[in-house]
C-alpha positions as CSV (number, residue, x, y, z in Angstrom):
1,M,0.0,0.0,0.0
2,K,1.3,3.4,-0.9
3,T,2.1,6.0,1.8
4,G,-0.7,8.3,0.7
5,Q,-3.2,5.5,0.8
6,M,-2.1,4.4,4.2
7,R,-2.4,8.0,5.5
8,N,-5.9,8.4,4.0
9,S,-7.0,5.0,5.4
10,L,-5.9,6.1,8.9
11,L,-7.8,9.4,8.5
12,L,-10.9,7.5,7.6
13,L,-10.3,5.1,10.5
14,L,-10.1,8.1,12.9
15,T,-13.3,9.4,11.4
16,A,-15.1,6.1,12.1
17,F,-13.9,6.2,15.7
18,I,-15.2,9.7,16.3
19,W,-18.6,8.8,14.7
20,G,-18.8,5.6,16.7
21,A,-18.5,7.5,20.0
22,A,-20.9,10.2,18.7
23,F,-23.8,7.7,18.8
24,V,-24.1,8.4,22.5
25,A,-24.1,12.2,21.9
26,Q,-26.8,11.8,19.2
27,S,-29.0,9.7,21.5
28,V,-28.7,12.1,24.5
29,G,-28.9,15.3,22.4
30,G,-31.9,14.0,20.6
31,E,-33.7,13.7,23.9
32,A,-33.0,17.3,24.8
33,V,-34.0,19.0,21.6
34,G,-35.8,18.2,18.3
35,C,-34.1,16.3,15.5
36,F,-34.0,19.2,13.1
37,T,-32.7,21.6,15.9
38,F,-30.0,19.1,17.0
39,N,-28.7,18.6,13.4
40,G,-29.0,22.3,12.6
41,V,-27.1,23.6,15.6
42,R,-24.4,21.0,15.5
43,S,-23.8,21.6,11.7
44,L,-23.5,25.3,12.2
45,I,-21.0,24.7,15.0
46,G,-19.1,22.4,12.7
47,A,-18.9,25.2,10.1
48,L,-17.8,27.8,12.7
49,V,-15.0,25.4,13.9
50,L,-13.6,25.3,10.4
51,L,-13.5,29.1,9.8
52,P,-10.2,29.7,11.7
53,V,-8.7,26.6,10.1
54,I,-9.5,28.1,6.6
55,W,-8.1,31.5,7.7
56,L,-4.8,29.9,8.8
57,M,-4.5,28.0,5.4
58,D,-2.8,29.5,2.4
59,A,-5.2,32.3,1.3
60,K,-3.4,32.6,-2.1
61,K,-4.4,29.0,-3.1
62,K,-6.1,29.0,-6.5
63,E,-9.1,26.7,-7.2
64,D,-12.3,26.7,-9.1
65,Q,-14.8,28.6,-6.9
66,K,-17.8,27.4,-8.9
67,T,-16.7,23.7,-8.5
68,L,-16.0,24.3,-4.8
69,I,-19.4,25.9,-4.1
70,T,-21.3,23.3,-6.2
71,G,-19.6,20.4,-4.4
72,G,-20.2,22.0,-1.0
73,I,-23.9,22.5,-1.7
74,C,-24.4,19.0,-3.1
75,C,-22.6,17.5,-0.1
76,G,-24.6,19.7,2.3
77,V,-28.0,18.7,0.8
78,M,-27.1,15.0,1.0
79,L,-25.8,15.3,4.5
80,C,-28.9,17.2,5.7
81,I,-31.3,14.6,4.3
82,A,-29.2,11.6,5.5
83,S,-28.5,12.9,9.0
84,N,-32.1,14.0,9.7
85,F,-33.5,10.6,8.5
86,Q,-31.0,8.9,10.8
87,Q,-31.9,11.1,13.8
88,F,-35.6,10.5,13.3
89,G,-35.0,6.8,12.7
90,I,-33.0,6.4,16.0
91,S,-36.1,7.7,17.8
92,F,-38.2,4.8,16.6
93,T,-35.8,1.8,16.6
94,T,-33.0,0.3,18.6
95,V,-29.4,1.5,18.3
96,G,-28.4,-2.0,17.2
97,K,-30.7,-2.0,14.2
98,A,-29.9,1.6,13.4
99,G,-26.2,0.9,13.4
100,F,-26.6,-2.2,11.1
101,I,-29.0,-0.5,8.6
102,T,-27.0,2.7,8.4
103,A,-23.8,0.8,7.6
104,M,-25.6,-0.8,4.7
105,Y,-24.0,2.0,2.7
106,I,-21.0,-0.3,2.4
107,L,-23.2,-2.5,0.1
108,I,-25.1,0.4,-1.6
109,V,-21.9,2.3,-2.6
110,P,-20.4,-0.3,-4.9
111,I,-23.8,-0.9,-6.5
112,L,-24.3,2.8,-7.2
113,G,-20.6,2.9,-8.3
114,F,-21.4,0.9,-11.4
115,F,-23.4,3.9,-12.7
116,M,-20.3,6.1,-12.2
117,K,-18.0,3.7,-14.1
118,K,-16.3,2.4,-10.9
119,K,-15.9,-1.3,-10.8
120,P,-14.5,-2.7,-7.5
121,G,-12.4,-5.9,-7.7
122,L,-13.3,-9.3,-6.3
123,Q,-11.4,-8.6,-3.0
124,V,-13.5,-5.6,-2.3
125,W,-16.8,-7.5,-3.0
126,L,-15.6,-10.3,-0.7
127,G,-14.8,-7.5,1.9
128,V,-18.4,-6.1,1.5
129,V,-19.9,-9.6,2.2
130,L,-17.7,-10.1,5.2
131,A,-18.5,-6.6,6.5
132,V,-22.2,-7.1,6.2
133,M,-22.0,-10.5,8.0
134,G,-19.9,-8.8,10.7
135,L,-22.3,-6.0,11.1
136,Y,-25.2,-8.4,11.5
137,L,-23.4,-10.3,14.2
138,L,-22.3,-7.1,15.9
139,C,-25.6,-5.2,15.9
140,M,-28.5,-7.7,15.4
141,T,-28.5,-9.4,18.8
142,S,-32.1,-10.7,18.4
143,E,-32.8,-13.8,16.3
144,S,-35.6,-12.2,14.2
145,F,-35.4,-9.2,11.9
146,S,-38.4,-6.9,11.2
147,L,-38.5,-3.6,9.4
148,S,-40.3,-1.0,11.6
149,K,-41.0,2.6,10.9
150,G,-37.6,3.6,12.4
151,D,-35.8,0.9,10.4
152,F,-37.3,2.2,7.2
153,L,-36.2,5.8,8.0
154,V,-32.6,4.6,8.7
155,L,-32.6,2.6,5.5
156,I,-33.4,5.8,3.6
157,C,-30.6,7.4,5.5
158,A,-28.2,4.7,4.4
159,G,-29.1,5.4,0.7
160,F,-28.4,9.1,1.0
161,F,-25.2,8.5,2.9
162,S,-24.1,6.4,0.0
163,L,-24.8,9.3,-2.4
164,H,-22.9,11.5,0.0
165,I,-19.8,9.3,-0.2
166,L,-20.0,9.2,-4.0
167,I,-20.4,12.9,-4.3
168,I,-17.3,13.4,-2.1
169,D,-15.4,10.9,-4.2
170,Y,-16.2,13.1,-7.3
171,F,-15.4,16.5,-5.9
172,S,-12.6,15.9,-3.3
173,P,-9.8,15.6,-5.9
174,K,-10.9,18.9,-7.5
175,V,-11.2,21.2,-4.6
176,D,-9.9,21.9,-1.1
177,G,-11.5,19.5,1.3
178,V,-11.7,21.8,4.4
179,R,-13.4,24.6,2.5
180,M,-15.9,22.2,0.9
181,S,-16.5,20.7,4.3
182,C,-17.3,24.1,5.8
183,I,-19.7,24.9,3.0
184,Q,-21.5,21.5,3.4
185,F,-22.0,22.2,7.1
186,L,-23.3,25.7,6.5
187,V,-25.8,24.4,3.9
188,C,-26.8,21.4,6.2
189,G,-27.2,23.7,9.2
190,I,-29.3,26.3,7.4
191,L,-31.6,23.8,5.8
192,S,-32.1,21.9,9.1
193,M,-32.8,25.1,11.1
194,V,-35.4,26.2,8.5
195,M,-37.1,22.8,9.0
196,A,-36.7,23.3,12.8
197,F,-38.5,26.6,12.8
198,I,-41.3,25.1,10.6
199,F,-41.9,21.8,12.5
200,E,-40.3,22.4,15.9
201,T,-39.9,25.2,18.4
202,P,-36.2,25.9,18.9
203,E,-35.5,27.6,22.2
204,V,-32.1,28.8,23.4
205,S,-32.6,27.6,26.9
206,V,-33.5,24.1,25.7
207,I,-30.5,24.0,23.4
208,L,-28.2,25.1,26.2
209,S,-29.6,22.3,28.4
210,G,-28.1,19.8,26.0
211,W,-24.9,21.8,25.2
212,L,-22.5,18.9,25.9
213,P,-23.7,16.3,23.4
214,I,-24.5,19.1,20.9
215,L,-21.0,20.5,21.3
216,Y,-19.4,17.1,20.9
217,A,-21.4,16.4,17.8
218,G,-20.7,19.8,16.3
219,V,-17.0,20.1,17.0
220,L,-15.8,16.5,16.7
221,S,-18.4,14.6,14.7
222,C,-19.0,17.4,12.3
223,G,-16.1,19.8,12.3
224,V,-13.4,17.2,12.7
225,A,-14.7,13.9,11.5
226,Y,-16.6,14.9,8.3
227,T,-13.5,17.0,7.3
228,L,-11.3,14.0,7.9
229,Q,-13.7,12.0,5.7
230,I,-13.4,14.5,2.8
231,V,-9.6,14.7,3.1
232,G,-9.2,11.0,3.6
233,Q,-11.4,10.0,0.7
234,K,-9.2,11.9,-1.8
235,N,-8.0,9.4,-4.4
236,M,-9.4,6.5,-2.4
237,D,-11.8,3.9,-3.9
238,P,-15.2,4.9,-2.6
239,T,-16.1,1.2,-1.8
240,V,-13.0,0.8,0.3
241,A,-13.7,4.2,2.0
242,S,-17.2,3.1,2.9
243,L,-15.9,-0.2,4.4
244,I,-13.5,1.7,6.7
245,L,-16.2,4.3,7.7
246,S,-18.6,1.4,8.5
247,L,-16.2,0.6,11.4
248,E,-18.2,3.3,13.3
249,S,-20.5,0.4,14.4
250,V,-17.6,-1.5,15.8
251,F,-16.2,1.5,17.7
252,S,-19.7,2.3,19.1
253,V,-19.9,-1.1,20.7
254,L,-16.3,-1.0,21.9
255,A,-16.8,2.4,23.4
256,G,-19.8,1.1,25.3
257,W,-17.7,-1.8,26.5
258,L,-14.7,0.3,27.7
259,I,-16.5,3.4,29.0
260,L,-20.0,2.2,30.0
261,N,-18.8,-1.3,31.2
262,Q,-21.1,-3.0,28.7
263,T,-19.9,-6.6,28.0
264,L,-19.4,-8.0,24.5
265,S,-20.9,-11.4,23.8
266,L,-19.1,-14.0,21.7
267,R,-21.4,-13.2,18.8
268,E,-20.5,-9.5,19.0
269,L,-16.8,-10.2,19.2
270,S,-17.1,-12.4,16.1
271,G,-18.8,-9.5,14.3
272,C,-15.8,-7.2,15.2
273,V,-13.3,-9.8,13.9
274,L,-15.2,-10.2,10.6
275,M,-15.4,-6.4,10.2
276,F,-11.6,-6.0,10.7
277,L,-10.9,-8.9,8.3
278,A,-13.1,-7.2,5.7
279,I,-11.2,-3.9,6.0
280,I,-7.8,-5.7,5.7
281,L,-9.0,-7.8,2.7
282,A,-10.3,-4.8,0.8
283,Q,-7.0,-2.9,1.2
284,L,-4.7,-5.7,0.2
285,P,-2.9,-5.0,-3.2
286,Q,-4.7,-6.7,-6.0
287,K,-2.9,-8.7,-8.7
288,K,-3.2,-7.2,-12.1
């Protein structure tokens, strides 16, 4: 594996870790404020966090502003739709099912990739199969599987996250990732807050009552993790990127084990092993 690919893989792995821990913040924050309000405030915080970073960067850097703005708007719209469907879905289903269904983007991305002339190799497809099996063992602790209202909402979320990954794959080699990330959060935050004022009643006092999970989700999950995703996905196969990002489900379970003293069953440990095997298999150099 080339040095650049290794660096990008580690950035995406760190992204998955931050997102995995953010499931707790989403659950707690969602109880304090409405779904649109939560996503709107945290996205705007994410945009504000990136402003000083952009200011410190080389201001003389030349790039196509039209492509930058177009990419940021497209990413922001997809992120807004996906994150709000996920936030609503978590309210109506279990975290285990939500984690499994959301991570189905690892299967949706290569399927959609065919329409963008991206054909993953056999190793990647085997990695997808292993990852789906691992996610099932990790998150689906019950013997039966039924699609409830919340499951359906999260399934829609997985579809839009897949489009989000493919859009990033298209624009990230052409523009600065940090600037595009800032634009996407601004777009997502504005759209979410418009919906919040229409369907909810945002109040400053209520938002401040849930400041800790909102701040974590805004600074780390948005400002840091989504930016690392854009930078890390640069020149990476989108299917491989989605496999690494799907490790957020593994990290969410491991975080509960280490921080909340929640024990892992043999079934869940087997799922973790399959997930890591899938990531390794997808990144092994392919014979030409």
